[in-house]
N, CA, C and O atoms as a DFTB+ gen file, in Angstrom:
276 C
 N C O
     1  1       5.871      11.534       6.927
     2  2       4.564      12.124       6.794
     3  2       3.684      11.630       7.944
     4  3       3.808      10.492       8.396
     5  1       2.815      12.488       8.395
     6  2       1.954      12.151       9.524
     7  2       0.510      11.901       9.079
     8  3       0.046      12.449       8.079
     9  1      -0.168      11.078       9.830
    10  2      -1.575      10.778       9.600
    11  2      -2.438      11.965      10.009
    12  3      -1.986      12.837      10.751
    13  1      -3.655      12.002       9.537
    14  2      -4.602      13.022       9.973
    15  2      -5.231      12.644      11.316
    16  3      -5.946      13.449      11.913
    17  1      -4.973      11.443      11.785
    18  2      -5.513      10.957      13.052
    19  2      -4.610      11.372      14.209
    20  3      -3.399      11.521      14.045
    21  1      -5.212      11.554      15.377
    22  2      -4.498      12.050      16.545
    23  2      -4.035      10.914      17.462
    24  3      -4.775       9.969      17.733
    25  1      -2.806      11.035      17.926
    26  2      -2.252      10.084      18.877
    27  2      -3.019      10.145      20.206
    28  3      -3.291       9.111      20.816
    29  1      -3.361      11.349      20.645
    30  2      -4.081      11.521      21.912
    31  2      -5.472      10.893      21.852
    32  3      -5.883      10.203      22.784
    33  1      -6.187      11.127      20.772
    34  2      -7.524      10.537      20.633
    35  2      -7.421       9.017      20.616
    36  3      -8.215       8.330      21.257
    37  1      -6.449       8.499      19.888
    38  2      -6.241       7.054      19.833
    39  2      -5.932       6.487      21.218
    40  3      -6.446       5.431      21.586
    41  1      -5.103       7.179      21.977
    42  2      -4.767       6.734      23.330
    43  2      -6.001       6.723      24.231
    44  3      -6.236       5.751      24.949
    45  1      -6.781       7.787      24.197
    46  2      -7.987       7.850      25.035
    47  2      -8.997       6.771      24.647
    48  3      -9.613       6.155      25.517
    49  1      -9.165       6.543      23.357
    50  2     -10.073       5.483      22.903
    51  2      -9.570       4.116      23.365
    52  3     -10.360       3.257      23.755
    53  1      -8.268       3.925      23.320
    54  2      -7.694       2.650      23.748
    55  2      -7.868       2.440      25.250
    56  3      -8.189       1.338      25.695
    57  1      -7.660       3.486      26.019
    58  2      -7.798       3.373      27.482
    59  2      -9.238       3.048      27.880
    60  3      -9.472       2.174      28.715
    61  1     -10.201       3.753      27.282
    62  2     -11.589       3.591      27.702
    63  2     -12.360       2.507      26.951
    64  3     -13.269       1.901      27.518
    65  1     -12.015       2.253      25.688
    66  2     -12.761       1.281      24.882
    67  2     -11.843       0.288      24.180
    68  3     -12.228      -0.316      23.179
    69  1     -10.640       0.118      24.700
    70  2      -9.644      -0.732      24.053
    71  2     -10.081      -2.161      23.855
    72  3      -9.788      -2.757      22.818
    73  1     -10.772      -2.723      24.818
    74  2     -11.212      -4.112      24.710
    75  2     -12.201      -4.317      23.577
    76  3     -12.437      -5.451      23.160
    77  1     -12.790      -3.222      23.067
    78  2     -13.698      -3.293      21.915
    79  2     -12.976      -2.998      20.602
    80  3     -13.559      -3.155      19.529
    81  1     -11.719      -2.575      20.676
    82  2     -10.943      -2.286      19.482
    83  2     -11.299      -0.973      18.803
    84  3     -10.961      -0.769      17.636
    85  1     -11.977      -0.079      19.516
    86  2     -12.434       1.179      18.928
    87  2     -11.271       2.013      18.405
    88  3     -11.396       2.653      17.361
    89  1     -10.153       2.017      19.106
    90  2      -8.990       2.794      18.661
    91  2      -8.453       2.285      17.328
    92  3      -7.903       3.061      16.547
    93  1      -8.607       1.002      17.063
    94  2      -8.161       0.448      15.780
    95  2      -9.130       0.820      14.656
    96  3      -8.702       1.083      13.532
    97  1     -10.417       0.843      14.949
    98  2     -11.381       1.334      13.954
    99  2     -11.087       2.795      13.623
   100  3     -11.183       3.203      12.466
   101  1     -10.732       3.578      14.635
   102  2     -10.447       5.006      14.459
   103  2      -9.321       5.249      13.457
   104  3      -9.397       6.187      12.664
   105  1      -8.280       4.421      13.482
   106  2      -7.153       4.612      12.558
   107  2      -7.317       3.826      11.259
   108  3      -6.415       3.817      10.421
   109  1      -8.461       3.168      11.088
   110  2      -8.754       2.476       9.835
   111  2      -8.374       1.012       9.796
   112  3      -8.474       0.379       8.745
   113  1      -7.943       0.459      10.914
   114  2      -7.555      -0.949      10.959
   115  2      -8.773      -1.789      11.347
   116  3      -8.890      -2.261      12.478
   117  1      -9.664      -1.959      10.389
   118  2     -10.948      -2.609      10.642
   119  2     -10.776      -4.089      10.978
   120  3     -11.454      -4.604      11.868
   121  1      -9.886      -4.769      10.282
   122  2      -9.686      -6.204      10.524
   123  2      -9.258      -6.510      11.944
   124  3      -9.850      -7.366      12.601
   125  1      -8.233      -5.818      12.424
   126  2      -7.783      -6.062      13.793
   127  2      -8.767      -5.477      14.807
   128  3      -8.849      -5.951      15.940
   129  1      -9.504      -4.458      14.404
   130  2     -10.555      -3.920      15.270
   131  2     -11.641      -4.958      15.512
   132  3     -12.104      -5.136      16.638
   133  1     -12.040      -5.637      14.451
   134  2     -13.046      -6.694      14.589
   135  2     -12.520      -7.858      15.426
   136  3     -13.242      -8.426      16.244
   137  1     -11.263      -8.198      15.208
   138  2     -10.658      -9.278      15.989
   139  2     -10.652      -8.930      17.481
   140  3     -10.961      -9.776      18.320
   141  1     -10.304      -7.697      17.803
   142  2     -10.325      -7.270      19.208
   143  2     -11.747      -7.255      19.757
   144  3     -11.981      -7.620      20.908
   145  1     -12.687      -6.832      18.926
   146  2     -14.090      -6.793      19.344
   147  2     -14.588      -8.191      19.706
   148  3     -15.254      -8.369      20.726
   149  1     -14.268      -9.177      18.878
   150  2     -14.758     -10.540      19.105
   151  2     -13.993     -11.298      20.183
   152  3     -14.517     -12.253      20.754
   153  1     -12.756     -10.883      20.468
   154  2     -11.966     -11.581      21.499
   155  2     -11.838     -10.765      22.781
   156  3     -11.154     -11.179      23.718
   157  1     -12.491      -9.612      22.825
   158  2     -12.430      -8.702      23.979
   159  2     -10.988      -8.347      24.323
   160  3     -10.605      -8.307      25.492
   161  1     -10.202      -8.091      23.289
   162  2      -8.812      -7.667      23.500
   163  2      -7.940      -8.733      24.132
   164  3      -6.942      -8.426      24.783
   165  1      -8.320      -9.988      23.937
   166  2      -7.586     -11.134      24.499
   167  2      -7.346     -10.973      25.992
   168  3      -6.237     -11.167      26.489
   169  1      -8.395     -10.619      26.681
   170  2      -8.324     -10.499      28.129
   171  2      -7.575      -9.273      28.611
   172  3      -7.149      -9.225      29.765
   173  1      -7.409      -8.291      27.757
   174  2      -6.764      -7.052      28.148
   175  2      -5.285      -6.962      27.810
   176  3      -4.702      -5.879      27.859
   177  1      -4.673      -8.091      27.466
   178  2      -3.237      -8.088      27.154
   179  2      -2.973      -7.257      25.905
   180  3      -2.056      -6.436      25.889
   181  1      -3.771      -7.465      24.859
   182  2      -3.611      -6.730      23.609
   183  2      -3.806      -5.234      23.842
   184  3      -3.118      -4.409      23.240
   185  1      -4.747      -4.895      24.717
   186  2      -5.017      -3.487      25.030
   187  2      -3.806      -2.846      25.702
   188  3      -3.417      -1.734      25.344
   189  1      -3.216      -3.523      26.655
   190  2      -2.037      -2.991      27.354
   191  2      -0.875      -2.793      26.385
   192  3      -0.175      -1.783      26.447
   193  1      -0.674      -3.750      25.497
   194  2       0.386      -3.626      24.490
   195  2       0.119      -2.424      23.589
   196  3       1.035      -1.654      23.301
   197  1      -1.124      -2.255      23.142
   198  2      -1.469      -1.111      22.289
   199  2      -1.277       0.220      23.020
   200  3      -0.810       1.189      22.421
   201  1      -1.627       0.276      24.296
   202  2      -1.425       1.513      25.064
   203  2       0.060       1.871      25.090
   204  3       0.423       3.032      24.900
   205  1       0.907       0.891      25.321
   206  2       2.350       1.140      25.342
   207  2       2.838       1.612      23.975
   208  3       3.622       2.557      23.886
   209  1       2.378       0.959      22.914
   210  2       2.789       1.339      21.557
   211  2       2.338       2.759      21.232
   212  3       3.086       3.519      20.616
   213  1       1.132       3.122      21.635
   214  2       0.628       4.474      21.373
   215  2       1.438       5.503      22.151
   216  3       1.815       6.538      21.602
   217  1       1.710       5.226      23.427
   218  2       2.491       6.163      24.249
   219  2       3.888       6.367      23.663
   220  3       4.416       7.479      23.690
   221  1       4.479       5.313      23.141
   222  2       5.818       5.410      22.552
   223  2       5.813       6.089      21.182
   224  3       6.871       6.392      20.629
   225  1       4.615       6.325      20.639
   226  2       4.506       6.997      19.340
   227  2       4.753       6.086      18.156
   228  3       5.067       6.564      17.066
   229  1       4.618       4.793      18.345
   230  2       4.869       3.824      17.278
   231  2       3.590       3.326      16.603
   232  3       3.665       2.570      15.635
   233  1       2.431       3.731      17.089
   234  2       1.154       3.286      16.524
   235  2       0.917       4.019      15.207
   236  3       1.107       5.234      15.135
   237  1       0.512       3.307      14.181
   238  2       0.342       3.897      12.852
   239  2      -1.058       3.618      12.315
   240  3      -1.731       2.686      12.755
   241  1      -1.487       4.443      11.352
   242  2      -2.801       4.231      10.745
   243  2      -2.703       3.147       9.675
   244  3      -1.643       2.551       9.482
   245  1      -3.818       2.895       8.977
   246  2      -3.838       1.789       8.019
   247  2      -2.905       2.006       6.836
   248  3      -2.499       1.037       6.194
   249  1      -2.551       3.266       6.528
   250  2      -1.609       3.540       5.444
   251  2      -0.153       3.489       5.906
   252  3       0.764       3.613       5.094
   253  1       0.057       3.307       7.207
   254  2       1.399       3.224       7.742
   255  2       1.978       4.552       8.200
   256  3       3.155       4.634       8.553
   257  1       1.146       5.600       8.194
   258  2       1.616       6.914       8.632
   259  2       1.569       7.018      10.150
   260  3       0.667       6.484      10.795
   261  1       2.544       7.706      10.704
   262  2       2.601       7.936      12.144
   263  2       1.502       8.914      12.542
   264  3       1.231       9.878      11.826
   265  1       0.872       8.662      13.686
   266  2      -0.193       9.541      14.157
   267  2       0.391      10.862      14.626
   268  3       1.500      10.909      15.158
   269  1      -0.364      11.936      14.425
   270  2       0.116      13.250      14.872
   271  2      -0.127      13.407      16.364
   272  3      -1.037      12.797      16.925
   273  1       0.690      14.224      16.997
   274  2       0.552      14.463      18.433
   275  2      -0.339      15.606      18.612
   276  3      -0.613      16.004      19.744
């Protein structure tokens, strides 16, 4: 089953606002979104990892559903 959230939107949010964790708020992962917000994405490393995960199609929403393309 797929999430109602878009993989493309998540990717764009991660690219432009990843260090703020906006893409994680978008998919409902508020806890890790706040952690990214307060740590600025751990200097960008966490953001790069998330971009790779999103591109590979492995990023999921808070219920564990795969994002739609």
